[in-house]
SERO-4910 file (N, C-alpha, C, O; in steps of 0.05 Angstrom, whole numbers):
BEGIN
 pado doro    nc1    nc2    nc3   cac1   cac2   cac3    cc1    cc2    cc3    oc1    oc2    oc3
  Met    A   -242     -4    255   -227    -10    248   -207     11    231   -218     26    215
  His    A   -174     12    236   -162     34    211   -149     14    200   -148     -8    212
  Tyr    A   -136     20    176   -125     -6    167    -87     31    159    -86     56    162
  Ala    A    -66      8    150    -48     16    135    -46    -11    115    -46    -35    121
  Tyr    A    -45      6     78    -43    -18     75    -19     -6     42    -11     16     38
  Val    A    -16    -26     28     -7    -23      2    -10    -31    -11    -19    -54     -9
  Leu    A     -6    -18    -35    -21    -37    -68     -2    -33    -87     13    -14    -85
  Gln    A     -3    -45   -101     28    -46   -118     15    -30   -149    -10    -30   -149
  Ser    A     23    -20   -168     19    -16   -186     20    -30   -208     42    -33   -217
  Gln    A     -2    -43   -224      0    -54   -254     29    -51   -270     47    -64   -281
  Lys    A     18    -18   -262     33    -22   -287     55    -11   -296     64    -13   -319
  Asp    A     69      7   -267    101      2   -274    108    -13   -241    128     -1   -233
  Asn    A    103    -26   -229     99    -38   -205    107    -19   -174    109    -26   -150
  Phe    A    111     11   -189    104     27   -153     88     13   -134     68     -1   -136
  Leu    A    105     21   -109     83     16    -92     68     49    -78     76     72    -82
  Tyr    A     50     43    -67     32     61    -56     23     50    -30      9     30    -25
  Ile    A     35     71    -14     29     67     14      8     83     33     15    107     37
  Gly    A    -13     77     44    -41    100     56    -40     83     77    -24     66     85
  Tyr    A    -67     95     87    -88     97    107   -119    103     99   -131    118     83
  Thr    A   -125     80    121   -159     84    116   -173     78    151   -163     73    173
  Asn    A   -196     81    143   -211     78    162   -235     42    143   -238     19    150
  Asn    A   -244     56    119   -258     46    106   -240     31     84   -233     44     64
  Ile    A   -229     -3     88   -206      1     63   -220    -17     56   -210    -40     61
  Glu    A   -247    -17     41   -258    -25     22   -275    -16      4   -281    -30    -16
  Ser    A   -286      8      6   -274     31    -18   -266     54    -12   -272     74    -25
  Arg    A   -245     53     16   -214     74     -5   -202     42    -32   -194     45    -56
  Ile    A   -204     23    -22   -195     16    -62   -211     20    -75   -202     16    -98
  Ile    A   -240     28    -76   -247     32   -105   -246     57   -111   -259     63   -131
  Leu    A   -233     78    -98   -231    100    -95   -200    100   -124   -197    105   -148
  His    A   -192     94   -112   -160     82   -118   -163     69   -153   -149     76   -172
  Asp    A   -191     42   -154   -203     38   -176   -200     58   -203   -182     61   -220
  Lys    A   -228     71   -199   -235     90   -205   -223    115   -206   -238    133   -213
  Gly    A   -198    121   -200   -184    137   -202   -191    164   -200   -201    179   -216
  Leu    A   -185    166   -180   -205    189   -154   -188    201   -129   -195    219   -114
  Val    A   -161    186   -129   -133    200   -117   -116    199   -129    -99    181   -132
  Ser    A   -116    219   -140   -103    241   -158    -76    216   -152    -73    200   -170
  Ala    A    -59    215   -128    -23    196   -127    -20    173   -139      2    162   -140
  Thr    A    -48    161   -150    -43    137   -156    -65    126   -174    -71    103   -178
  Arg    A    -84    163   -191    -90    161   -225    -86    148   -239   -100    130   -248
  Phe    A    -46    157   -248    -43    157   -267    -21    128   -276     -9    123   -296
  Arg    A    -24    111   -248    -13     95   -234    -24     65   -242    -10     45   -238
  Arg    A    -58     63   -256    -75     44   -258    -71     25   -273    -67     32   -297
  Pro    A    -72     -1   -266    -86    -15   -250    -83    -21   -223    -61    -29   -227
  Leu    A    -86    -24   -197    -71    -38   -173    -71    -47   -167    -93    -57   -171
  Lys    A    -59    -63   -150    -69    -88   -133    -62    -78   -104    -44    -65    -94
  Leu    A    -94    -96    -90    -77    -82    -46    -63   -109    -50    -77   -127    -59
  Ile    A    -39   -113    -44     -6   -134    -38    -17   -139    -11    -23   -162     -4
  Phe    A    -23   -114      7    -15   -120     33    -31    -96     62    -32    -72     58
  Tyr    A    -38   -104     78    -57    -98     97    -56    -91    123    -72   -107    131
  Glu    A    -49    -80    140    -55    -91    176    -78    -74    187    -89    -55    176
  Ala    A    -82    -87    214   -122    -70    208   -113    -64    250   -103    -82    263
  Tyr    A   -120    -41    260   -104    -27    278   -135    -16    298   -152     -5    284
  Val    A   -139    -18    322   -159    -18    333   -167     21    334   -190     30    337
  Thr    A   -137     38    331   -137     59    340   -124     77    317   -101     73    308
  Lys    A   -140     94    310   -132    113    279   -102    121    284    -87    132    268
  Ser    A    -99    114    311    -55    127    311    -51    112    300    -45    112    276
  Asp    A    -54     88    324    -42     57    312    -26     56    277     -2     57    271
  Ala    A    -49     54    261    -55     53    235    -38     78    216    -24     74    197
  Ile    A    -47    107    230    -31    119    206     10    111    230     23     95    216
  Arg    A     24    118    253     41    112    250     51     96    241     73    103    231
  Arg    A     43     66    237     53     45    218     50     52    191     56     31    181
  Glu    A     45     72    167     35     82    146     62     94    144     81     87    130
  His    A     58    122    166     87    136    156    115    107    170    135    111    157
  Tyr    A    118     90    183    141     86    194    152     53    158    171     41    148
  Phe    A    119     56    154    124     43    111    137     60    100    157     55     86
  Lys    A    127     87    104    153    104     77    178    108     93    196    113     77
  Thr    A    184    108    109    219    112    115    223     87     91    208     78     74
  Ala    A    256     78    100    274     66     80    266     42     99    254     22     90
  Lys    A    277     47    133    266     13    153    243      1    148    239    -23    147
  Gly    A    222     27    143    195     12    140    187     -8     99    173    -27     91
  Lys    A    202      8     88    212     -7     64    212    -28     65    195    -45     61
  Thr    A    237    -29     72    264    -50     81    244    -75     85    236    -91     68
  Ala    A    237    -72    123    221    -82    125    188   -108    107    185   -132    111
  Leu    A    172    -87     90    163    -95     81    168   -120     55    155   -138     45
  Lys    A    191   -109     52    207   -129     25    219   -153     27    231   -167     11
  Ile    A    210   -154     61    217   -182     77    195   -200     84    191   -224     79
  Met    A    177   -178    101    155   -192    101    142   -199     74    135   -222     76
  Leu    A    135   -189     46    134   -192     30    158   -212     12    155   -210    -12
  Lys    A    168   -220     15    195   -224     -5    191   -251    -15    212   -260    -24
  Glu    A    170   -268    -16    158   -287    -40    138   -281    -51    127   -295    -67
  Tyr    A    131   -263    -45    108   -242    -64    119   -213    -78    103   -198    -90
  Phe    A    145   -207    -75    171   -206    -92    183   -218   -111    189   -208   -133
  Ser    A    186   -235   -105    208   -256   -116    192   -261   -136    205   -263   -157
  Glu    A    154   -267   -139    149   -266   -164    150   -248   -173    143   -254   -196
  Cys    A    154   -230   -173    141   -199   -187    172   -191   -202    187   -195   -183
  Ser    A    192   -180   -228    209   -176   -239    226   -151   -226    250   -152   -227
  Thr    A    212   -126   -212    215   -111   -209    195    -95   -196    174    -93   -208
  Thr    A    197    -83   -175    186    -63   -154    199    -31   -140    220    -24   -129
  Arg    A    180    -21   -145    192      4   -154    174     21   -122    150     26   -123
  Val    A    192     30    -91    175     44    -77    189     63    -75    182     82    -63
***
């Protein structure tokens, strides 16, 4: 399987959007600080992911979530979660 996923920094509420074909090991890499994009935003929390059979579908979804329209869609899909968080930076 291939995954589009969203992590939230517990430090500053920043959202990181990514793609992987192994969600468990990718989260471990983020947690250990081995991903430069999130190293200084740790600790991180996995708040959303979608699984796809094909790599191209997962990457397309990742790219969509990185657009303004995609970020809006995420905020709608995770409305209850975000209402519990005081602020969220994307």
